[in-house]
C-alpha positions in Angstrom: 49.2 -19.7 -45.9 51.4 -17.3 -47.8 54.4 -18.7 -49.7 57.1 -17.5 -52.0 59.7 -19.6 -53.8 62.4 -19.6 -56.4 63.2 -22.8 -58.2 65.9 -23.6 -60.7 65.6 -26.7 -62.9 67.7 -28.1 -65.7 66.4 -28.1 -69.3 67.3 -30.5 -72.1 66.6 -28.3 -75.1 68.5 -26.5 -77.8 67.7 -22.9 -76.6 68.5 -22.9 -72.9 70.2 -25.0 -70.3 68.1 -24.2 -67.2 64.9 -22.4 -66.1 64.3 -20.1 -63.1 60.7 -20.1 -61.7 59.4 -17.6 -59.1 56.2 -18.4 -57.4 53.9 -16.5 -55.0 50.9 -18.3 -53.5 48.1 -17.6 -51.0 46.1 -20.5 -49.7 43.6 -19.6 -47.0 41.7 -22.6 -45.5 38.4 -22.5 -43.6 37.5 -25.3 -41.3 33.8 -25.2 -41.5 33.2 -28.0 -39.0 35.1 -31.0 -37.6 34.5 -32.9 -40.8 34.3 -30.2 -43.5 36.8 -27.7 -44.8 37.1 -25.3 -47.8 40.1 -23.7 -49.3 41.1 -21.1 -51.9 44.4 -21.3 -53.7 45.7 -18.2 -55.7 49.1 -18.7 -57.4 51.2 -16.5 -59.6 54.3 -17.9 -61.4 56.9 -16.4 -63.6 59.5 -18.5 -65.4 62.4 -17.6 -67.6 64.8 -19.7 -69.6 68.5 -19.0 -68.7 71.8 -20.2 -69.9 70.9 -19.4 -73.5 72.5 -21.9 -76.0 70.8 -20.8 -79.2 69.2 -17.4 -79.1 65.6 -17.1 -80.3 64.4 -14.1 -82.3 61.9 -13.3 -79.6 64.5 -13.5 -76.8 64.5 -16.1 -74.0 61.2 -17.9 -73.3 59.3 -16.2 -70.5 56.0 -17.6 -69.1 53.5 -16.2 -66.7 51.0 -18.6 -65.2 48.1 -17.6 -62.9 46.0 -20.2 -61.1 42.9 -19.9 -59.0 41.3 -22.9 -57.3 38.4 -23.4 -54.9 37.9 -26.7 -53.1 35.8 -28.5 -50.5 36.8 -31.5 -48.3 34.7 -33.8 -46.1 35.9 -36.5 -43.7 33.1 -39.1 -43.5 35.2 -41.2 -41.1 38.9 -41.0 -40.1 39.6 -43.5 -42.9 37.3 -42.1 -45.6 37.6 -38.6 -47.1 36.1 -36.9 -50.1 37.4 -33.8 -51.9 36.1 -31.7 -54.8 37.7 -28.7 -56.5 37.5 -26.4 -59.5 40.6 -24.7 -60.9 41.3 -22.1 -63.5 44.8 -21.8 -65.1 46.1 -19.3 -67.7 49.6 -19.1 -69.1 51.0 -16.4 -71.3 54.3 -16.9 -73.0 56.7 -15.3 -75.4 56.3 -18.4 -77.5 52.7 -18.4 -78.6 52.4 -22.2 -78.9 53.1 -22.5 -75.1 50.1 -20.4 -74.1 47.0 -22.1 -72.7 44.0 -21.6 -70.5 42.2 -24.5 -68.8 39.4 -25.1 -66.4 39.9 -28.3 -64.3 37.4 -30.1 -62.1 38.5 -32.8 -59.6 36.6 -35.2 -57.5 38.6 -37.4 -55.2 37.8 -40.1 -52.6 40.5 -41.5 -50.3 40.3 -44.6 -48.2 43.2 -45.1 -45.7 43.7 -48.4 -43.9 
């Protein structure tokens, strides 16, 4: 799956009144068997504060976030599924305190009745 989006959201801060976020994502999925699947998720996001209320010396806040995730899913029964994934995120920002990098591991079991 390939997707692109632009989202506008309000802010409740002193420096800007809203933020624009552009996203480009690629998510291929591989159905290994009737019960097993794998996916890769690559995402690139750029966000910019708009509607400047109080200008910052560095200019409006701009963030760039990249995400890469790899996951596996297994359906033990139609009611019971297990998922595991590993994800890496990195964000660069014009405001240094808003930068981060993270590695996230998830294990999930779902029972539907």
